[in-house]
C-alpha positions as CSV (number, residue, x, y, z in Angstrom):
1,M,0.0,0.0,0.0
2,I,0.9,3.6,-0.4
3,F,0.9,5.2,3.1
4,I,0.9,9.0,3.4
5,T,1.0,11.4,6.3
6,A,0.7,15.1,5.6
7,K,0.7,18.1,7.9
8,F,-1.4,21.1,6.9
9,Q,-0.7,24.4,8.6
10,V,-4.0,26.2,8.3
11,L,-4.4,30.0,8.6
12,P,-5.7,30.8,12.1
13,E,-8.8,32.4,10.7
14,H,-9.7,29.2,8.8
15,A,-8.6,26.6,11.4
16,D,-12.0,25.9,13.0
17,A,-13.7,25.7,9.6
18,W,-11.0,23.3,8.1
19,P,-13.2,20.2,8.4
20,E,-15.9,21.9,6.3
21,I,-13.4,23.5,3.9
22,S,-11.9,20.1,3.1
23,R,-15.1,18.1,3.3
24,A,-15.8,17.7,-0.5
25,F,-12.2,16.6,-1.1
26,T,-12.3,14.2,1.9
27,E,-15.6,12.6,0.9
28,A,-14.6,12.2,-2.8
29,T,-11.3,10.7,-1.8
30,R,-12.9,8.3,0.6
31,A,-15.2,7.1,-2.2
32,E,-12.3,6.2,-4.5
33,P,-12.1,2.4,-5.0
34,G,-8.4,2.3,-4.1
35,C,-8.6,4.4,-1.0
36,L,-8.1,2.4,2.2
37,W,-8.5,5.4,4.5
38,F,-8.3,9.1,4.6
39,D,-8.4,10.5,8.1
40,W,-7.9,14.0,9.5
41,S,-6.8,14.8,13.0
42,R,-6.2,18.2,14.7
43,S,-3.0,18.7,16.6
44,L,-3.2,18.8,20.3
45,D,-0.2,21.2,20.4
46,D,-1.1,23.5,17.6
47,P,-4.8,24.2,16.9
48,N,-3.9,25.5,13.4
49,E,-2.3,22.2,12.3
50,Y,-4.2,19.3,10.9
51,V,-2.6,15.9,10.2
52,L,-3.9,13.8,7.3
53,V,-3.3,10.0,7.4
54,E,-4.2,8.3,4.1
55,A,-3.5,5.1,2.4
56,F,-4.1,3.7,-1.1
57,R,-4.2,0.1,-2.2
58,D,-1.2,0.4,-4.5
59,G,0.6,2.8,-6.8
60,D,-2.1,2.6,-9.4
61,A,-4.7,3.7,-6.8
62,G,-2.4,6.5,-5.7
63,A,-1.9,7.7,-9.2
64,A,-5.6,7.6,-9.9
65,H,-6.1,9.8,-6.8
66,V,-3.6,12.4,-8.0
67,R,-5.2,12.5,-11.5
68,S,-8.8,12.8,-10.1
69,E,-10.9,15.9,-10.7
70,H,-11.4,16.3,-6.9
71,F,-7.7,16.3,-6.4
72,R,-7.3,19.1,-9.1
73,N,-10.1,21.0,-7.4
74,A,-8.4,20.7,-4.0
75,Q,-5.1,22.0,-5.5
76,E,-7.0,25.2,-6.3
77,E,-9.4,25.4,-3.4
78,L,-7.3,24.5,-0.4
79,P,-4.1,26.5,-0.6
80,P,-5.7,29.9,0.0
81,H,-6.6,28.6,3.5
82,L,-3.1,27.4,4.3
83,A,-0.2,29.3,5.9
84,E,2.5,27.2,4.1
85,T,2.9,24.3,1.7
86,P,1.9,21.0,3.5
87,R,4.7,18.7,4.6
88,I,4.4,15.0,3.7
89,V,5.8,11.6,4.4
90,N,5.1,9.0,1.6
91,A,6.0,5.4,1.8
92,V,5.3,2.1,0.2
93,L,4.4,-0.6,2.8
94,E,4.1,-4.4,2.3
95,Q,0.7,-4.6,4.1
96,D,-2.9,-3.7,3.4
97,D,-4.2,-2.6,6.8
98,W,-3.2,-1.5,10.3
99,S,-1.1,-3.9,12.3
100,R,-1.7,-4.4,16.0
101,L,0.6,-2.7,18.5
102,G,1.7,-5.8,20.4
103,E,3.5,-3.8,23.1
104,M,0.2,-2.5,24.3
105,E,-2.0,-5.5,23.8
106,V,-5.4,-5.1,25.5
107,A,-6.8,-8.3,27.1
108,P,-10.4,-9.3,26.3
109,R,-12.9,-7.6,28.6
110,G,-15.8,-9.3,30.2
């Protein structure tokens, strides 16, 4: 899978509205057949920073995402709300889902 984490530094005046600002892009991306997940989180340390964790089935799915109309729309619509160019980590992983964190295994309850 293609695993991507990106940090978006949103302008302070747009930070609270970021989930709505990015909603169309988020929903369209999640609907892509090759998208495994596309999840936003807001930083606990910086209320203007959002972290996007996304994954695509393979390189073809990642390429289809970048070629999509909603990606092109996001390239035009999202930057005016940002304080800087997003930072990204992009890796190819030999798995297709989240692994369990064995060092913090939770025993069955009940």
